[in-house]
C-alpha positions in Angstrom: -90.3 373.5 -130.0 -93.6 375.2 -130.7 -94.4 376.7 -133.9 -93.7 380.0 -132.6 -90.6 379.0 -131.0 -89.0 377.5 -134.2 -90.4 380.8 -136.4 -88.7 383.0 -134.2 -85.5 381.2 -133.8 -82.7 383.4 -135.2 -81.5 380.1 -136.9 -84.6 379.4 -138.7 -83.4 381.3 -142.0 -80.3 379.5 -142.1 -82.0 376.3 -142.0 -84.8 376.9 -144.1 -82.4 377.9 -146.6 -80.0 374.7 -146.2 -83.2 372.2 -146.1 -84.5 374.0 -149.6 -80.9 373.1 -151.1 -81.4 369.4 -149.8 -85.0 369.4 -151.4 -83.5 370.7 -154.5 -81.0 368.3 -154.6 -83.7 365.3 -154.2 -85.6 366.9 -157.5 -82.1 367.0 -159.3 -81.5 363.1 -158.1 -85.2 362.2 -158.7 -87.2 364.7 -160.4 -90.3 362.3 -161.0 -90.5 361.6 -157.2 -90.2 365.1 -156.4 -92.8 366.1 -158.5 -95.0 363.8 -156.9 -94.7 366.3 -153.3 -94.3 369.8 -155.5 -98.1 370.9 -155.3 -100.3 371.1 -152.1 -102.7 368.8 -153.3 -99.9 365.8 -154.3 -97.9 366.9 -151.1 -101.0 365.8 -149.2 -102.0 362.8 -151.1 -98.1 361.5 -151.1 -97.8 361.8 -147.2 -101.2 360.2 -146.5 -100.5 357.6 -148.8 -96.8 357.0 -147.0 -98.9 357.0 -143.7 -101.6 354.7 -144.5 -98.9 351.9 -145.7 -96.8 352.4 -142.8 -99.8 352.0 -140.4 -100.3 348.5 -142.3 -100.9 345.4 -140.0 -99.7 342.4 -141.5 -102.1 340.2 -139.5 -105.1 342.6 -141.0 -105.8 342.1 -144.6 -108.2 345.0 -145.0 -105.5 347.7 -143.4 -102.9 349.7 -145.1 -102.9 351.7 -148.7 -106.0 351.2 -150.7 -107.6 353.8 -153.4 -110.3 354.0 -151.1 -108.6 354.6 -147.6 -106.3 357.3 -149.6 -109.6 359.5 -150.8 -111.8 359.0 -147.6 -108.1 360.3 -145.6 -108.4 363.8 -147.4 -111.9 363.8 -148.5 -113.5 365.7 -145.3 -111.2 368.6 -146.1 -111.8 368.6 -150.0 -107.9 368.1 -150.8 -108.8 365.8 -153.8 -111.6 364.0 -155.5 -111.7 360.2 -155.7 -110.3 360.2 -158.9 -107.5 362.6 -158.4 -106.3 360.2 -155.6 -106.9 357.0 -158.0 -104.6 358.9 -160.7 -101.9 359.5 -158.3 -101.7 355.8 -157.2 -101.4 354.8 -160.8 -99.0 357.5 -161.5 -96.8 356.3 -158.5 -97.2 352.6 -160.0 -96.4 353.5 -163.6 -93.2 354.8 -162.4 -92.4 352.0 -160.1 -92.5 354.1 -157.2 -95.6 352.1 -155.8 -96.5 348.4 -156.3 -99.4 346.1 -155.5 -99.3 343.7 -152.1 -100.7 340.1 -152.6 -104.0 339.8 -151.0 -105.2 336.4 -150.8 -107.8 337.2 -148.4 -109.8 339.2 -150.7 -108.2 339.7 -154.4 -110.6 342.4 -155.2 -109.3 344.8 -152.8 -106.0 346.3 -154.3 -103.5 347.3 -151.3 -100.4 348.9 -152.3 -97.1 349.4 -150.8 -94.2 351.9 -151.5 -91.2 350.7 -153.3 -87.4 351.0 -152.2 -86.7 354.2 -154.3 -89.7 355.8 -152.7 -89.3 354.8 -149.5 -85.4 356.3 -149.5 -86.7 359.6 -151.1 -89.2 360.1 -148.0 -86.6 359.1 -145.7 -84.1 361.5 -147.0 -87.1 364.2 -146.8 -87.6 363.3 -142.9 -84.1 363.1 -141.9 -83.4 366.6 -143.6 -86.0 367.8 -141.4 -84.6 365.9 -138.4 -81.1 367.4 -139.3 -82.7 370.7 -139.3 -84.5 370.7 -136.0 -81.4 369.4 -134.4 -79.4 372.6 -135.8 -82.3 374.7 -134.0 -81.5 373.3 -130.5 -78.5 370.9 -130.7 -80.6 367.6 -130.3 -80.1 364.2 -131.6 -82.9 363.6 -133.6 -81.3 362.4 -136.7 -78.9 360.3 -134.7 -82.1 358.7 -133.2 -83.4 358.5 -137.0 -80.6 356.7 -138.1 -80.4 354.5 -135.4 -84.3 353.6 -134.7 -85.7 353.0 -138.2 -89.1 352.4 -136.2 -88.9 356.1 -135.4 -89.6 357.1 -139.0 -92.2 354.5 -139.2 -94.1 355.9 -136.4 -93.5 359.9 -136.6 -94.3 360.2 -140.6 -98.1 358.6 -140.2 -98.7 361.4 -137.1 -97.1 364.1 -138.7 -99.2 363.7 -141.8 -101.9 363.4 -139.8 -101.5 366.4 -137.7 -100.8 368.6 -140.7 -103.8 367.2 -142.6 -106.0 368.4 -139.9 -104.4 371.8 -139.2 -106.2 374.6 -141.4 -102.7 376.9 -140.8 -101.3 374.3 -143.0 -103.8 373.7 -145.5 -105.6 376.7 -146.0 -102.3 378.8 -147.3 -101.9 382.4 -146.6 -102.9 384.6 -150.1 -99.3 385.6 -150.6 -98.3 382.3 -151.6 -100.8 380.1 -152.7 -100.7 380.8 -156.4 -97.1 378.9 -156.0 -98.0 376.2 -153.6 -101.4 375.1 -154.9 -99.5 375.0 -158.7 -97.9 371.9 -160.0 -94.4 371.9 -159.0 -94.7 375.8 -157.3 -93.4 374.4 -154.4 -90.3 373.3 -156.1 -90.2 376.8 -157.2 -90.0 378.3 -154.1 -87.5 375.8 -152.5 -85.0 377.1 -155.7 -85.5 380.6 -155.0 -85.3 380.1 -150.9 -81.8 378.0 -151.5 -80.6 381.0 -153.2 -81.1 383.5 -149.9 -78.6 384.8 -147.6 -78.8 387.2 -144.9 -77.6 390.0 -147.4 -80.7 389.4 -149.7 -82.6 391.0 -146.9 -83.7 394.7 -147.0 -86.5 396.8 -145.2 -89.1 396.2 -147.4 -87.8 393.3 -150.0 -85.8 390.3 -150.3 -83.9 390.2 -153.2 -82.9 386.7 -154.7 -80.6 387.3 -157.6 -80.7 387.5 -161.1 -82.8 384.8 -162.2 -85.6 384.8 -165.3 -88.5 382.4 -165.9 -87.2 380.8 -168.8 -84.5 379.5 -166.6 -86.8 378.5 -164.0 -88.8 376.8 -166.6 -85.5 375.0 -168.0 -84.6 373.6 -164.9 -88.1 372.2 -163.6 -89.3 371.5 -167.1 -92.6 373.6 -166.4 -94.3 376.0 -169.4 -93.2 379.6 -169.2 -97.3 380.1 -169.3 -97.4 378.3 -165.8 -94.8 379.8 -164.2 -96.3 383.3 -165.4 -99.4 382.3 -163.8 -97.7 381.4 -160.4 -95.7 384.9 -160.3 -98.7 386.9 -161.5 -101.2 386.9 -158.3 -98.0 388.1 -156.1 -96.8 390.4 -158.9 -100.5 392.1 -159.0 -100.1 392.6 -155.3 -96.7 394.1 -155.1 -95.3 390.9 -153.4 -92.9 390.1 -156.1 -91.0 391.4 -158.8 -88.2 392.2 -160.9 -85.5 395.3 -160.8 -85.9 396.1 -164.6 -89.0 395.9 -166.9 -89.8 392.6 -168.9 -88.8 390.6 -166.0 -85.0 391.5 -166.2 -82.7 392.2 -163.3 -82.9 390.5 -159.7 -85.9 388.9 -158.7 -87.4 390.2 -155.2 -90.2 389.4 -153.0 -91.6 391.2 -150.2 -91.1 390.8 -146.7 -94.6 390.1 -146.0 -94.4 387.0 -148.6 -91.4 385.7 -147.2 -92.5 386.2 -143.4 -96.0 384.1 -144.8 -93.9 381.8 -146.6 -91.6 380.9 -143.3 -94.5 380.7 -140.5 -96.1 378.3 -142.7 -93.2 376.1 -142.8 -92.8 376.8 -139.2 -96.3 374.8 -138.7 -94.7 371.9 -140.7 -91.6 371.5 -138.6 -94.0 371.7 -135.3 -95.8 369.0 -136.5 -92.8 367.1 -137.0 -91.2 368.1 -133.9 -94.5 366.7 -131.6 -94.6 363.7 -134.0 -90.8 362.9 -133.3 -90.9 363.4 -129.4 -94.2 360.9 -129.5 -92.4 358.6 -131.2 -89.4 358.5 -129.3 -91.5 358.1 -126.1 -93.3 355.1 -127.5 -89.7 353.5 -128.8 -88.9 354.2 -125.1 -91.8 352.4 -123.5 -91.2 349.5 -125.9 -87.7 349.3 -124.6 -88.5 349.3 -121.3 -91.1 346.8 -121.8 -88.8 344.4 -123.3 -86.3 345.2 -120.8 -88.8 343.9 -117.8 -89.5 341.0 -120.0 -85.9 340.0 -120.3 -85.0 340.9 -116.8 -88.3 338.7 -115.4 -87.3 335.8 -118.0 -84.0 336.0 -116.2 -85.1 335.9 -112.6 -87.7 333.0 -113.5 -84.6 331.0 -115.0 -82.7 331.6 -111.7 -85.6 330.4 -109.6 -85.8 327.7 -111.5 -81.9 326.9 -111.2 -82.2 327.2 -107.9 -85.3 324.9 -107.1 
């Protein structure tokens, strides 16, 4: 499915809401880990560090996730500084989401790998998107991912690199960028989208329900000041607000805001869709090669016996 086909699907709203609830659950189960992907900058860094460590070649001591390789992967787009990339690695190591890999060939080179808890969370993120894509077209991506773990190992790096290269994902619409670039702003939008249903939609607005900034601040351990800073640009542009003064009553977003958000999300789904099909093709090729080798070995055995 293309980005356009995904965004225009009559079921896209439904799967976006369900996926948002899934991501909120990940946050509730492991808030520290979820916060590592809760801003656009950290999303890029976290996805790329997973890609680098999944691409590691055990026979090549220079491959895999290192601070310099992580920085180089995002530097050309100005996504993060060298210090920011190094700080994220230190933070993940402190939280035991990352550990050093012994490097006998060159002890000066620090190679990292993600730990089991981080791997489980990323797999949950990936499989949540596979389930969502299946719901759009009745596919079997989730079953394939669960039965063939190699699918994730191949698909995640390809999707991460595709999205890093795609300006439609990197360069956010002005309507939503004050949220997505902010620390935990992505999680705030997941929380709000998770509350939407078809009845929330009116011609010009989407009503989220009665939820205040103080409630969001408590749940996501964010200061009220930072939350006001997230909402401020959208409010000033007429894309967000509350029914009553002093941010009371139902919170609403403009249809334009939500259309931009869903179109942006469709870019991510399309990249995962392409990467999954590509990875499945690679696995089929590998399976065919193994089957061919086994058949050839069997024929050779029979010939040797008959001789």
